[in-house]
C-alpha positions as CSV (number, residue, x, y, z in Angstrom):
1,R,216.9,85.3,135.0
2,G,218.3,82.7,137.3
3,G,221.7,82.5,139.0
4,V,223.1,80.1,136.5
5,A,222.0,82.2,133.5
6,K,223.6,85.3,135.0
7,F,226.8,83.3,135.7
8,I,227.0,82.1,132.1
9,E,226.4,85.6,130.8
10,K,229.2,87.0,133.0
11,K,231.8,84.2,132.9
12,G,230.9,82.0,129.9
13,E,230.5,78.3,129.8
14,G,231.9,76.2,132.6
15,F,230.8,74.7,135.9
16,H,228.7,76.9,138.2
17,H,229.4,75.1,141.5
18,I,230.3,71.9,143.2
19,C,227.8,70.1,145.5
20,V,228.9,67.9,148.4
21,E,226.4,65.7,150.3
22,V,226.7,65.8,154.1
23,D,224.9,63.9,156.9
24,D,224.2,66.9,159.2
25,I,224.2,70.3,157.4
26,D,223.6,72.3,160.6
27,E,226.7,70.8,162.2
28,E,228.8,71.3,159.1
29,L,227.8,75.0,158.8
30,R,228.4,75.6,162.5
31,S,231.8,73.9,162.3
32,L,232.9,75.8,159.2
33,A,231.7,79.2,160.7
34,A,233.6,78.4,163.9
35,R,236.8,77.9,161.8
36,G,236.3,81.3,160.2
37,V,235.1,80.0,156.8
38,E,233.0,82.7,155.0
39,L,229.5,81.4,154.3
40,I,226.8,82.6,152.0
41,D,224.2,80.7,154.1
42,K,224.9,80.8,157.9
43,Q,221.8,78.6,158.3
44,A,220.6,75.8,156.1
45,R,217.7,76.6,153.7
46,K,215.3,74.5,151.6
47,G,216.8,73.3,148.3
48,L,215.5,71.1,145.5
49,A,216.9,67.8,147.0
50,G,216.9,68.7,150.7
51,R,218.5,71.3,152.9
52,I,221.3,73.3,151.5
53,G,224.0,75.9,152.4
54,F,226.6,77.6,150.3
55,L,230.2,78.5,151.1
56,H,231.4,81.8,149.7
57,P,233.8,81.5,146.8
58,R,236.2,83.9,148.6
59,A,236.7,81.2,151.1
60,T,237.3,78.4,148.6
61,K,239.8,79.9,146.0
62,G,236.9,81.1,143.8
63,V,234.9,77.9,143.7
64,L,231.2,78.1,144.8
65,I,230.5,75.0,147.0
66,E,227.1,73.8,148.0
67,L,226.5,71.5,150.9
68,V,223.3,69.4,150.8
69,Q,221.6,67.1,153.3
70,K,219.2,65.0,151.4
71,V,215.8,64.3,152.9
């Protein structure tokens, strides 16, 4: 089972996460970490549409936020 399927089983229907496109994901993740924002991904990783990184929902009032730098 994937992450979205597990989410739906646990929480029911609704949005899973919000995605925001950024120009420089490495800089964004560094900047957020420097300001004390809790990250799931401290370094960018490969995603479907480019390089991605997630902010932890504890840092964003319960909302899972994905940053993406398209290639």
